[in-house]
C-alpha positions as CSV (number, residue, x, y, z in Angstrom):
1,M,0.0,0.1,0.2
2,N,1.5,3.3,-1.2
3,I,1.5,5.9,2.0
4,I,-0.5,9.1,1.4
5,T,2.1,12.4,1.3
6,K,3.1,15.2,-1.0
7,E,5.8,13.0,-2.4
8,S,4.1,9.8,-3.2
9,G,2.6,11.8,-6.3
10,L,-1.3,10.0,-5.5
11,F,-2.1,13.4,-4.6
12,P,-0.5,16.5,-6.5
13,E,0.3,19.2,-3.8
14,K,-2.2,21.8,-5.0
15,D,-4.8,19.1,-4.9
16,L,-3.6,17.6,-1.3
17,M,-4.3,20.9,0.3
18,Q,-7.9,20.6,-1.1
19,Y,-8.6,17.4,0.2
20,G,-9.8,17.0,3.5
21,A,-9.1,13.8,6.2
22,T,-12.4,12.4,4.8
23,T,-11.8,12.5,0.9
24,I,-8.3,11.0,1.5
25,L,-10.1,8.3,4.0
26,K,-12.7,7.5,1.6
27,T,-10.5,7.0,-1.6
28,V,-8.2,4.7,0.4
29,Y,-11.2,2.4,1.6
30,E,-12.7,2.3,-2.0
31,G,-9.3,2.1,-3.5
32,M,-8.3,-1.2,-1.3
33,M,-11.4,-2.9,-1.7
34,N,-11.5,-2.7,-5.5
35,A,-8.1,-4.3,-5.3
36,E,-9.2,-6.8,-2.8
37,R,-11.9,-7.9,-5.2
38,K,-9.9,-8.0,-8.3
39,I,-7.5,-10.4,-5.9
40,F,-10.4,-12.5,-5.5
41,L,-11.8,-12.4,-8.9
42,E,-8.3,-13.1,-10.1
43,E,-8.2,-16.4,-8.0
44,C,-11.5,-18.2,-8.6
45,D,-11.4,-17.5,-12.3
46,E,-12.7,-20.9,-12.8
47,C,-16.1,-20.3,-11.4
48,K,-16.7,-17.8,-13.7
49,N,-17.5,-15.2,-11.2
50,K,-17.4,-11.6,-12.2
51,A,-17.2,-8.0,-10.4
52,N,-21.2,-6.8,-9.9
53,G,-20.9,-3.2,-9.1
54,Y,-21.2,-1.5,-5.8
55,Y,-23.5,-0.8,-2.5
56,K,-23.5,2.1,-0.6
57,R,-23.3,1.7,3.3
58,I,-21.7,4.4,5.8
59,A,-18.2,4.2,7.2
60,K,-17.1,7.1,10.1
61,G,-14.3,8.6,9.8
62,L,-11.9,11.3,12.3
63,H,-14.6,13.8,12.4
64,E,-17.8,12.7,10.5
65,A,-19.5,9.5,9.2
66,F,-19.2,9.3,4.9
67,E,-20.6,7.5,2.2
68,I,-18.3,4.8,1.0
69,D,-19.1,2.5,-2.6
70,V,-18.5,-1.1,-1.1
71,P,-17.6,-3.3,-4.7
72,R,-19.9,-6.7,-4.7
73,D,-19.6,-9.7,-7.1
74,R,-22.1,-11.6,-8.7
75,A,-22.3,-14.9,-6.7
76,G,-22.4,-13.0,-3.4
77,L,-19.0,-14.6,-2.1
78,F,-16.9,-11.5,-1.6
79,R,-16.5,-10.2,1.4
80,S,-13.8,-7.3,2.1
81,E,-11.5,-7.3,4.8
82,I,-11.2,-3.4,5.0
83,L,-15.0,-3.4,5.5
84,D,-14.3,-5.9,8.4
85,I,-12.1,-3.4,9.9
86,I,-14.8,-0.9,9.3
87,D,-17.1,-2.9,11.1
88,S,-14.8,-3.7,13.9
89,Q,-14.3,0.0,14.6
90,E,-18.0,0.6,14.7
91,N,-18.1,-2.1,17.3
92,K,-15.5,-1.0,19.2
93,N,-17.3,2.6,19.3
94,K,-20.8,1.1,20.5
95,E,-18.7,-1.1,23.1
96,L,-17.2,2.2,24.3
97,A,-20.4,4.0,24.6
98,Y,-21.6,1.2,26.7
99,K,-18.7,1.1,29.0
100,L,-19.5,4.9,29.4
101,Y,-23.3,4.5,30.0
102,T,-22.4,1.5,32.4
103,R,-19.7,3.8,34.5
104,G,-22.8,6.4,35.3
105,L,-23.1,8.8,32.0
106,T,-26.0,9.2,30.6
107,T,-26.8,9.2,27.1
108,R,-26.9,12.9,26.1
109,E,-22.8,13.0,28.0
110,I,-22.0,10.2,25.9
111,E,-23.0,12.1,22.7
112,D,-21.3,15.1,23.7
113,I,-17.9,12.6,24.4
114,F,-18.0,11.5,20.7
115,K,-18.7,14.8,19.2
116,D,-15.6,16.6,21.3
117,I,-13.3,14.4,21.4
118,F,-13.9,11.9,18.4
119,G,-15.2,14.2,16.4
120,Q,-18.1,11.7,15.5
121,K,-21.9,11.8,16.4
122,M,-23.2,9.3,18.2
123,S,-26.8,9.8,18.9
124,S,-28.7,9.6,22.2
125,T,-30.9,7.1,20.0
126,S,-27.8,4.7,19.3
127,V,-26.6,4.8,22.8
128,S,-29.8,4.0,23.6
129,N,-30.1,0.9,20.8
130,V,-26.2,-0.1,22.6
131,V,-27.8,-0.5,25.9
132,K,-30.9,-1.9,24.5
133,L,-28.8,-4.8,23.3
134,F,-27.0,-4.9,26.5
135,S,-30.4,-5.5,28.8
136,E,-31.0,-8.3,26.7
137,E,-27.8,-9.9,27.5
138,R,-28.4,-8.7,31.1
139,N,-31.6,-10.4,31.6
140,T,-30.1,-13.7,30.2
141,W,-27.3,-13.1,32.8
142,L,-29.7,-12.5,35.4
143,N,-32.0,-15.9,34.8
144,K,-29.1,-18.2,34.1
145,P,-29.3,-21.7,35.6
146,L,-27.7,-22.6,38.8
147,Q,-25.8,-25.0,40.4
148,E,-27.8,-27.5,42.8
149,E,-25.2,-26.8,45.6
150,Y,-23.1,-24.1,46.5
151,T,-20.9,-24.1,49.6
152,F,-21.9,-21.0,51.1
153,I,-24.1,-17.8,50.4
154,Y,-23.7,-14.3,50.8
155,L,-26.5,-11.9,50.5
156,D,-26.7,-8.2,51.5
157,A,-28.8,-5.0,50.1
158,L,-27.5,-2.0,48.0
159,F,-29.3,0.7,48.3
160,V,-29.2,3.5,45.2
161,P,-31.3,6.7,44.7
162,V,-34.0,5.7,42.0
163,R,-36.3,8.2,40.3
164,R,-39.8,6.5,39.9
165,D,-42.8,9.5,40.7
166,Y,-39.9,10.8,42.6
167,V,-36.1,10.2,43.8
168,E,-36.0,7.9,46.0
169,K,-33.2,4.8,47.6
170,E,-34.2,1.8,46.7
171,A,-33.1,-2.0,48.2
172,F,-31.1,-4.2,45.1
173,Y,-30.7,-7.7,46.7
174,I,-27.4,-9.0,45.8
175,F,-26.2,-12.7,46.7
176,I,-22.7,-14.4,45.9
177,G,-22.1,-18.2,45.9
178,L,-19.0,-20.1,46.7
179,R,-19.2,-22.9,44.3
180,K,-17.5,-26.3,44.9
181,D,-14.5,-25.7,42.8
182,G,-13.4,-22.6,44.7
183,R,-14.7,-19.8,42.9
184,R,-17.2,-17.1,43.3
185,E,-20.3,-16.4,41.3
186,I,-22.9,-13.7,41.3
187,L,-26.2,-15.8,41.9
188,G,-28.7,-12.7,41.5
189,L,-29.5,-9.3,41.6
190,Y,-33.0,-8.3,42.5
191,N,-34.6,-4.6,42.8
192,I,-37.1,-4.8,45.4
193,P,-37.7,-1.4,46.8
194,S,-37.8,-1.8,50.5
195,E,-35.2,-4.6,52.4
196,S,-37.5,-7.0,54.3
197,A,-37.9,-10.5,55.0
198,E,-40.4,-11.3,52.7
199,G,-37.9,-9.5,49.7
200,W,-35.4,-11.9,51.0
201,S,-37.9,-14.9,50.7
202,V,-39.3,-13.8,47.2
203,A,-35.5,-13.6,45.8
204,I,-34.4,-16.9,47.2
205,K,-37.4,-18.7,45.9
206,D,-36.5,-17.4,42.6
207,L,-32.8,-19.2,43.5
208,K,-33.9,-22.1,43.8
209,S,-36.7,-22.1,40.9
210,R,-33.6,-21.7,38.9
211,G,-31.6,-24.7,40.1
212,L,-30.3,-24.0,43.8
213,K,-31.1,-26.6,46.6
214,R,-28.8,-26.7,49.1
215,T,-25.7,-24.6,50.6
216,N,-23.9,-25.2,54.1
217,L,-24.3,-21.4,55.3
218,I,-25.9,-18.0,54.4
219,I,-23.9,-14.9,55.6
220,A,-25.8,-12.0,56.0
221,D,-26.8,-9.3,58.4
222,G,-29.3,-8.9,61.0
223,L,-32.2,-8.1,59.4
224,S,-35.4,-8.7,61.4
225,G,-36.7,-12.0,60.0
226,L,-34.2,-13.0,57.6
227,S,-33.0,-15.7,59.9
228,N,-36.3,-17.2,59.8
229,V,-36.9,-17.3,56.1
230,V,-33.5,-18.8,55.8
231,E,-34.2,-21.7,58.0
232,Q,-37.7,-22.0,56.1
233,E,-35.9,-22.3,52.5
234,F,-33.3,-24.0,53.8
235,R,-32.5,-26.1,56.6
236,Q,-32.4,-24.9,60.7
237,G,-29.2,-23.7,61.8
238,C,-27.9,-22.8,58.2
239,F,-27.6,-18.9,59.1
240,Q,-24.6,-16.8,60.3
241,R,-25.2,-13.2,60.9
242,C,-22.3,-10.9,59.7
243,V,-20.0,-10.6,63.0
244,T,-18.5,-7.1,61.2
245,H,-22.4,-5.5,61.7
246,I,-22.9,-7.2,65.3
247,K,-19.6,-5.1,66.5
248,R,-20.5,-1.8,64.4
249,G,-24.4,-2.2,66.2
250,I,-22.8,-2.7,70.1
251,L,-20.0,0.5,69.1
252,L,-22.5,2.7,67.8
253,K,-24.0,2.7,71.6
254,V,-21.2,3.3,73.4
255,R,-18.5,6.3,74.2
256,S,-15.6,7.3,72.3
257,I,-13.3,6.6,75.6
258,N,-14.4,3.1,75.9
259,K,-14.7,2.1,71.6
260,K,-11.1,1.0,71.7
261,E,-11.4,-1.6,74.7
262,I,-14.6,-2.7,73.6
263,A,-13.9,-3.6,70.1
264,Y,-10.5,-5.5,71.5
265,D,-12.6,-7.1,73.8
266,L,-15.4,-7.9,71.0
267,R,-12.1,-9.4,68.9
268,Q,-11.6,-12.2,71.6
269,I,-15.4,-13.1,71.3
270,F,-15.3,-13.6,67.8
271,T,-12.0,-15.7,67.3
272,V,-11.3,-16.6,64.4
273,G,-8.4,-19.5,63.0
274,D,-8.3,-21.1,65.9
275,A,-9.0,-24.8,65.9
276,S,-9.4,-25.1,69.6
277,Y,-12.1,-22.1,70.0
278,T,-15.8,-23.3,70.7
279,L,-19.1,-22.0,71.4
280,D,-18.6,-22.7,75.3
281,K,-15.4,-20.8,75.3
282,A,-17.3,-18.1,73.6
283,K,-19.7,-18.1,76.1
284,L,-17.5,-17.5,78.9
285,L,-15.5,-14.6,76.9
286,I,-19.3,-13.3,76.8
287,D,-19.7,-13.8,80.3
288,V,-16.8,-11.4,81.4
289,F,-17.5,-9.1,78.9
290,L,-21.1,-8.5,80.1
291,K,-20.0,-8.3,83.4
292,K,-17.3,-5.8,82.7
293,W,-19.6,-3.7,80.3
294,A,-23.4,-3.9,80.9
295,S,-23.6,-1.9,84.0
296,L,-22.4,0.6,81.8
297,Y,-24.0,-0.1,78.9
298,P,-27.4,-2.3,79.8
299,S,-28.4,-2.9,75.9
300,I,-26.0,-5.0,75.4
301,R,-26.9,-7.6,77.4
302,K,-30.1,-8.0,74.6
303,V,-27.6,-8.3,72.2
304,F,-25.8,-11.3,73.4
305,A,-29.3,-12.9,74.6
306,E,-28.8,-16.8,74.3
307,E,-31.1,-17.1,71.7
308,N,-28.9,-14.9,69.0
309,L,-25.7,-17.0,69.9
310,E,-26.3,-19.6,67.4
311,S,-26.3,-17.1,64.2
312,Y,-23.3,-15.6,65.7
313,F,-21.0,-18.6,65.9
314,A,-22.5,-20.9,63.2
315,Y,-19.1,-20.1,61.7
316,L,-17.3,-22.1,64.4
317,K,-18.8,-25.4,63.1
318,F,-16.3,-25.2,59.7
319,P,-12.3,-25.8,59.7
320,Y,-10.7,-22.9,61.5
321,Q,-8.9,-22.3,58.0
322,I,-11.8,-20.6,56.5
323,Q,-13.6,-19.1,59.6
324,S,-12.4,-15.5,58.4
325,M,-14.0,-15.7,55.2
326,I,-17.3,-17.0,56.3
327,Y,-18.4,-14.6,59.1
328,T,-18.7,-11.4,58.0
329,T,-20.5,-10.2,54.7
330,N,-17.1,-8.5,53.3
331,W,-17.2,-10.0,50.2
332,I,-20.3,-8.2,48.8
333,E,-19.8,-5.2,51.0
334,R,-16.3,-5.1,49.0
335,L,-18.7,-5.4,45.7
336,N,-21.1,-3.1,46.9
337,R,-18.4,0.0,47.3
338,T,-17.1,-0.6,43.5
339,I,-20.6,-0.1,42.9
340,R,-21.1,3.0,44.5
341,R,-17.9,4.8,43.2
342,T,-19.5,4.2,39.7
343,Q,-22.7,5.0,41.2
344,K,-21.7,8.4,42.7
345,I,-21.5,10.2,39.0
346,R,-25.0,10.4,38.9
347,A,-27.1,12.0,41.9
348,S,-29.4,9.2,40.9
349,F,-30.9,6.8,38.1
350,P,-33.7,8.0,36.0
351,S,-35.1,4.6,36.3
352,P,-35.0,1.4,38.1
353,Q,-33.8,-0.3,34.8
354,S,-30.9,2.4,34.5
355,A,-30.0,1.1,37.7
356,M,-30.3,-2.5,37.1
357,D,-28.2,-2.2,34.1
358,L,-25.3,-0.4,35.7
359,I,-25.3,-2.5,38.4
360,S,-25.5,-5.8,36.5
361,A,-22.6,-4.5,34.4
362,C,-20.7,-4.1,37.9
363,L,-21.4,-7.5,39.1
364,I,-20.7,-8.8,35.7
365,D,-17.3,-7.4,35.5
366,E,-16.3,-8.1,38.6
367,E,-17.3,-11.8,37.9
368,E,-15.7,-12.3,34.5
369,K,-12.4,-10.6,35.6
370,F,-11.6,-12.0,39.4
371,Y,-14.9,-14.5,41.2
372,M,-14.9,-17.2,37.9
373,R,-11.4,-16.6,36.9
374,Y,-9.4,-17.5,40.5
375,R,-9.7,-20.4,43.2
376,L,-10.0,-19.4,46.5
377,T,-7.3,-22.0,47.8
378,K,-8.2,-21.9,51.6
379,F,-11.4,-23.3,50.6
380,I,-10.1,-26.3,48.3
381,E,-7.9,-27.1,51.3
382,V,-10.8,-28.3,53.3
383,T,-12.9,-29.8,50.0
384,D,-13.5,-33.0,51.7
385,F,-14.6,-31.5,55.0
386,L,-17.1,-29.1,53.0
387,E,-18.0,-32.0,50.5
388,E,-19.5,-34.3,53.4
389,A,-21.2,-31.3,55.1
390,L,-23.1,-30.6,51.6
391,H,-24.0,-34.3,51.7
392,K,-25.1,-34.4,55.0
393,L,-28.0,-31.9,53.6
394,N,-29.4,-34.1,50.9
């Protein structure tokens, strides 16, 4: 291919100044496609195929869209590689538009970016069409079949501002499952405006309708009634209340001068990674803790009521190597922080659909880049124990 310069002779210097970048690009595209067709027809001369004129299509240049003549053959067998490159660039533009949208930009803002940076017009309608295609893929992903067994399931609700008739924060229920092969998977995302035990029940029933049957443990915060829902949908005693939430709740109710010491005492009570630590030892430490602090803060006694302890220390039923990874909802909280960083670009979402699009995009990205790519070796080390525990649920 000749390089277009003043010295090349392809365009005389006096004419080169008159040609814009678009005209040059159009000439190059068409010249190369004609050369491609000529070579193609020469190589298949025995099939008596011939040139058959041109058809029009739109290509995008550096600063504007323009029309090109695409050569064709009578047999309809010719396909230009140059045209594939043009299509590839258009697909990249669409992918960029989608990524900008899922990072929180509006369709109008994306249109302005293409105009200001690329000198190209991508209308808000075009962006909306790209987003519509993603919405279809998103719905397929959200309704994918699930495995029958997940070793552990983590759940939490994310609240983001959404406009219906007015703007208000709504709950988006998120589930993460640990597979038996040590990989994590996003199991579900549900928009139920208010968080409630009934909402979680609806979401869990949907997971079960998609194939889920068993799990060793569900890890969640302490929403009232949630443990009952878990017991009804799975089995007695498979609920772990997030220890981080328990600690936060206690520290919220104490004076600043006592926070550091109380936080230390709570770390001793919720010991992890010690094979000799048991529920009985935890109860002894709780008694000491209450004698030390309950006179100053009587509400602490209610937190450690006997009926709560089963859900506080369910993690102690499992190998010490993995206890630090199953006694909190930290995985989902980290995921939620990632979503919030993206969501902050917008003060609010114009609709629940747009919120589902952005949150789903974040979840899909996290799942593809990290969750399904890497195995968590700590869980693999105790596979036999976890397999046996799941087997007992059958």
